[in-house]
C-alpha positions as CSV (number, residue, x, y, z in Angstrom):
1,M,-7.1,-56.7,58.9
2,R,-10.2,-55.0,56.9
3,H,-11.0,-52.6,59.5
4,L,-7.4,-51.4,59.7
5,T,-7.1,-50.9,56.1
6,L,-10.5,-49.1,56.0
7,L,-9.0,-46.7,58.4
8,L,-6.3,-45.8,56.2
9,H,-8.6,-45.5,53.1
10,I,-10.6,-42.9,55.3
11,E,-7.5,-40.9,56.1
12,E,-6.5,-40.9,52.3
13,L,-9.7,-40.5,50.8
14,G,-11.6,-38.4,53.3
15,A,-15.1,-39.4,52.3
16,L,-16.8,-42.8,53.0
17,T,-18.5,-43.1,49.9
18,R,-15.0,-43.1,48.0
19,V,-13.8,-45.5,50.6
20,A,-16.6,-48.0,49.9
21,Q,-16.0,-47.6,46.2
22,Q,-12.4,-48.2,46.7
23,M,-12.9,-51.5,49.1
24,G,-15.8,-52.7,46.8
25,T,-18.4,-52.3,49.6
26,S,-21.4,-50.3,50.4
27,Q,-21.1,-47.0,52.1
28,P,-23.4,-48.3,55.0
29,A,-21.1,-51.1,55.4
30,V,-18.0,-48.6,55.8
31,T,-20.2,-46.4,58.2
32,H,-21.1,-49.4,60.4
33,A,-17.3,-50.7,60.4
34,L,-16.1,-47.2,61.5
35,A,-18.7,-47.2,64.1
36,E,-17.7,-50.5,65.6
37,L,-14.1,-49.1,65.8
38,E,-15.3,-46.1,67.6
39,D,-17.4,-48.2,70.0
40,M,-14.4,-50.5,70.5
41,F,-12.2,-47.8,71.6
42,G,-14.6,-45.5,73.1
43,V,-13.7,-42.4,71.1
44,P,-14.5,-40.6,67.6
45,L,-11.7,-41.5,65.2
46,F,-12.6,-39.1,62.6
47,E,-14.3,-35.8,62.5
48,R,-16.8,-34.9,59.9
49,T,-15.9,-31.6,58.4
50,G,-17.1,-29.6,55.0
51,R,-13.8,-30.9,53.5
52,G,-14.1,-34.6,54.3
53,M,-13.0,-36.8,57.3
54,T,-10.0,-35.8,59.5
55,P,-8.4,-38.1,62.1
56,T,-9.0,-37.1,65.8
57,A,-5.9,-37.3,68.1
58,A,-7.1,-40.8,68.9
59,G,-7.5,-41.5,65.1
60,K,-4.0,-40.3,64.5
61,V,-2.8,-42.8,67.2
62,L,-5.0,-45.4,65.7
63,L,-3.5,-44.9,62.3
64,T,0.0,-45.1,63.3
65,R,-0.6,-48.4,64.9
66,A,-2.6,-49.6,62.0
67,R,0.1,-49.1,59.5
68,S,2.7,-50.7,61.8
69,M,0.3,-53.8,62.1
70,L,-0.2,-53.9,58.6
71,H,3.3,-53.7,57.8
72,D,4.1,-56.4,59.8
73,V,1.4,-58.7,58.7
74,S,2.6,-58.0,55.2
75,A,6.0,-59.2,56.3
76,L,4.9,-62.1,58.2
77,S,2.9,-63.3,54.9
78,R,6.1,-63.0,53.0
79,E,8.1,-64.8,55.7
80,M,5.5,-67.7,55.7
81,A,5.7,-67.7,51.8
82,A,9.5,-68.1,52.1
83,V,9.2,-71.1,54.5
84,N,6.7,-72.8,52.5
85,A,9.0,-72.3,49.4
86,G,11.8,-73.9,51.2
87,R,13.8,-70.6,51.2
88,V,14.5,-70.0,55.0
89,A,17.7,-71.3,56.7
90,H,19.2,-70.8,60.0
91,L,22.6,-69.9,60.8
92,H,23.9,-69.2,64.5
93,V,26.8,-67.1,64.6
94,G,28.5,-66.1,67.7
95,A,30.6,-62.9,68.0
96,S,31.9,-60.6,70.6
97,R,30.1,-57.0,70.9
98,L,33.1,-55.4,69.4
99,F,32.5,-57.3,66.1
100,P,29.9,-55.4,64.2
101,V,28.2,-57.2,61.1
102,K,28.6,-54.9,58.3
103,C,27.7,-56.4,55.1
104,C,25.5,-59.5,54.3
105,R,25.6,-60.3,50.5
106,Q,22.6,-62.3,49.3
107,R,22.5,-64.2,45.9
108,S,19.5,-65.0,44.2
109,N,19.7,-68.5,45.2
110,A,20.6,-68.3,48.8
111,P,18.1,-68.3,51.6
112,C,16.7,-64.8,53.3
113,P,19.0,-64.2,56.1
114,T,17.0,-63.4,59.4
115,A,19.0,-62.0,62.6
116,N,17.8,-62.2,66.2
117,G,19.6,-61.4,69.3
């Protein structure tokens, strides 16, 4: 997760020194982590320019996936906290395909609904 977060910070801040400050680590550690990712995928992920670092085509693909993965991990963390707090219940509903579900009202004391199907 830290490597994915690092990528997003590089895109946002454009300089490894600033990324290191943001993440509370050293610039060599950030450089090493980026090199690990570039070695893993076999392509450069950022171009170093006079204006900072900009993502390559491969970097843009990885950034898109990193955002999605971090979003999913965050959602999973919230779901696990809800399970741990006993706020999850399952309700199985059968309906025809012609029956659209238009509204689901949630009270503050009701379990969070999820849908599968």
